[in-house]
LODO-325410 format. One record per atom (N, C-alpha, C, O, CB): y, x, z. Coordinates in steps of 0.2 Angstrom, whole numbers, plus 5000, padded with zeros to 4 digits. Atoms other than C-alpha are relative to their C-alpha. Glycine has a CB too. Layout:
<recs>
YXZ ...
</recs>
This chain:
<recs>
499649964995 493450424991 500649995005 501249965003 500350054996 499450014997 494450425006 500250055003 499850095006 500149965004 500049954997 495550545010 500749995005 501249955003 500150054994 499550034992 496850535027 500450094999 500250144998 499349975010 499749944997 498150655031 500549985007 500249945012 500650044993 499750014993 499550635045 500549924996 500849884999 500650095002 499650065001 500450515033 499549944996 499749884998 500750034997 500450045002 499250405023 499349994999 498950044999 500150004996 500950005000 497650345021 500049974992 500249924990 499649945007 500250055006 497050335001 499550014999 499150055002 500450014995 500750005002 495550304991 500150014993 500750014990 499649935002 499949985006 495250344974 499649934998 499249905001 499850094998 499950065003 495150184963 499550034992 499750084989 500949974998 500349965004 493750204950 500349934992 499849904989 499050015003 500050045005 494550094935 501050015000 501450045003 499549925003 499149995002 496450074928 500349965004 500249925008 500249974991 499450014995 498050054936 500049924999 499949895005 500950054996 500050064998 498249874932 499549955003 499649895005 500149994996 500350034997 496549834937 500050005007 499749955010 499650004998 499950004994 496949904953 500449965004 500449955010 500050055001 499350054995 498649804956 499749925002 499749895007 500949994994 500250085000 497849634952 499450005006 499449955010 499849974991 500450004994 496349684964 500150005008 499749995013 499750044999 499549994994 497549724978 500449945001 500349925007 500550044998 499850065000 498649574974 499649935002 499849885004 500350014995 500250044999 497249474975 499550005007 499249955009 499849984993 500349974994 496349554990 500749955006 500649905008 500050095000 499650014998 497949524999 500149935001 500149915007 500450034997 500050065000 498049344995 499449975003 499349915004 500249984994 500850024999 496149325000 500149985008 499849945011 499550074999 500250004992 496549375017 500749945003 501049955009 500150115002 499550024999 497949245018 500649995000 501049945000 499949995002 499349975000 499349335017 500449974991 500249964985 499950115001 499650005003 500949305008 500350064998 500550115002 500249975003 499649905003 501749474997 500749975000 500849914997 499850054989 499450004999 503549475001 500450044995 501050014994 500150025005 499849975005 503949594986 499450054999 499050075003 500750025001 500549935003 503049714974 500750054999 501350024998 499349984990 499349955002 504249864972 499550034995 499050064996 500350065006 500349945005 503949944955 500350064999 500650084994 500049974995 499949944997 504150104962 500150064993 500550104992 499350025006 499949945006 503650204945 500549984995 500750014991 499350014996 499550035008 504650104933 500750025004 501150045000 500149884996 499549994998 506050144946 500350084997 500950104995 499950005007 500149934999 505650334946 500350014991 500850044989 499050035003 500049985007 505350344925 500749984999 500950014994 499549974994 499650025004 506950244923 500550045003 500850064998 500149934999 499449964996 508250354934 499950094998 500250135001 500049985009 500149924999 507550524930 500350054997 500450114998 499450034999 499549955004 508550574917 500650005001 500950044999 500149994994 499450004998 510150514924 500250065008 500750075011 500149915000 500049984996 509750614937 499850084999 499650125004 499849955003 500149935004 509450774927 499350025001 499150085001 500650065001 500749985000 507450764929 499550004994 499649954990 499649965006 500850035005 505950774917 499649995002 499249954999 499550044995 500550004997 504750774928 499849935001 500149895006 500050045004 500450074999 503650614926 499550005008 499150055010 499349994993 500250004991 503050584946 499549954999 498949965002 500649975008 500550055000 502050424942 499849984992 500350004988 500249945004 500150025003 501250364929 500049904999 500049874994 499550055000 500050064995 501350194937 500050015005 499650065007 499749975000 500149994994 501650154953 500449945003 501049935003 500450075002 499950044997 501749994963 500050015007 499550055009 499749974998 500250024993 501949944982 500149955002 500649925002 500250025004 499950094999 501649774988 500150005008 499750045012 499249934998 499850004994 502449725005 499949925001 500049884996 500850025001 500250034997 501849595016 500150005008 500450035011 499550004997 500150014990 501449535035 499649965002 499749914998 500749995004 500450054997 500349445045 500249985007 500250015013 499450015000 499650054992 501149325058 499550025005 499950045010 500149905000 500550014995 499549345070 499850095000 499550095006 499449944998 499949944999 499449535069 500850045002 500850095006 499850024996 499249964998 501349595069 500149955006 500549995010 500749984992 499850034994 501449445085 499550035003 499750045009 500149924999 500449954994 500049555094 500450065001 500750065006 499350034998 499849964997 500649705091 500950025003 501050085005 499750034996 499549994999 502549675094 500149975006 500749975008 500349984996 499950024995 502149595109 499750055007 499850035013 499849955000 500149954998 501349755115 500750035001 501050045007 499650034997 499549965000 502849845110 500649964997 500349934993 499950074997 499750055005 504249735101 500350074995 500650054989 500849925005 499849975005 504749895092 499850054995 500050094991 500450035003 500350005007 503349905081 500449964996 500349954990 499249984999 499750055011 504649795068 500050064997 500050064991 501249954999 499949945005 504849975063 499550004995 499650024990 500050065004 500749985005 503249975055 499849924995 499349914993 499150035006 500150085003 503349785048 500650004994 501150024997 500049925006 500650035002 503449735033 499550054998 499650114997 500149954993 500349925001 501749825030 499750014993 499549964990 499350015006 500149985009 501149905012 499450024999 499150045004 500450064997 500449965001 499949955004 500350004991 500649964988 499249985003 499849985007 500250044986 499750034997 499250074999 500550044999 500749995006 499350074969 500550054998 501150045000 499749924992 499749975004 499850244960 499550044996 498950044997 500450035003 500449995005 499150314945 500450054998 500950034995 499849954995 500049915002 499450514941 499550014996 498950034997 500050055006 500449945007 498850584925 499249944999 498649974999 499750125005 500750035000 497350444924 499749985008 499349935009 499550064998 500350014993 496950444943 500249965004 500749975008 500050045003 499750064997 497250284951 499950025008 499450055009 499649924996 499950004994 497550284971 500349935002 500749905000 500450055001 499750064996 497550144983 500250035007 499750065010 499449935001 499849984993 498450194999 500349955004 500549905001 500350064999 499650024995 499450135014 500250065008 499950115009 499649955002 499949954995 500250215029 499650025005 499149995006 500449985002 500549994994 499350295043 500349985007 500850015010 499750085000 499350004996 499850215059 499750045005 499250085004 500349935002 500149974994 499950285077 499449985003 499249925001 500649995004 500550014997 498550285087 500249925007 500849925010 499950085003 499950054994 498450115102 499949944994 499549934989 500950015006 500150065004 498849945095 500149984992 499849934989 500449975002 499950005006 499549985079 499350014993 499450014987 500550065000 500549995003 497850025074 499649954996 499349954991 499750035003 500150065002 497549845073 500349984990 500049954986 500349965006 499850035006 498649835057 499750054995 499550034990 500849994999 500549965005 497849995049 499249974998 498949984992 500050095004 500550055000 496149885052 500149964995 499749964990 499949975005 500050065006 496849735042 500350044993 500350004988 500649935003 499749965008 497649865026 499350004999 499149954996 500550094998 500649995003 495849935026 499649954997 499549954991 499750025004 500450065003 494949785024 500249984994 499749974990 499949945005 499650015008 496049745009 499950044996 499850034990 500749985000 500149935004 495949905004 499450004995 499350014989 499850065004 500850015005 493949875003 500049964997 499949974991 499449995004 500050065005 494149714996 500050014993 499749984989 500449975000 499449995007 495349774981 499350074998 499250094993 501250035002 500549945005 493949924979 499249964998 498949984993 499750095006 500550025003 492549804978 499350025005 498750025003 500050014993 500549974996 491549864994 500049945006 499649945011 500250105003 
</recs>
């Protein structure tokens, strides 16, 4: 299932969080890209909640994969150097109450849709489509 709003494109993952993160990592690497960093956002939120006076569990788990494509980045930044604001690109995996989603930013119309197409291809591979 695909859900989109102004901020993100979300895909429901039929499986466990760990399987989804493995699939996303593999799909990024299979695209010939290097993962620069994996942000363990869910762990950070769980670790800091009590210190900030909150008992709310936002995610059971959530990771964000950060990476770039030299070829796509060069193309979009040659059109507009300020497209640097979108770099690095990211795909997230989040588990909320047993429901796992994979998603990424919804990019603006124009040349940045090339980035969105790259991310959608990676997600489709991760989903097994």
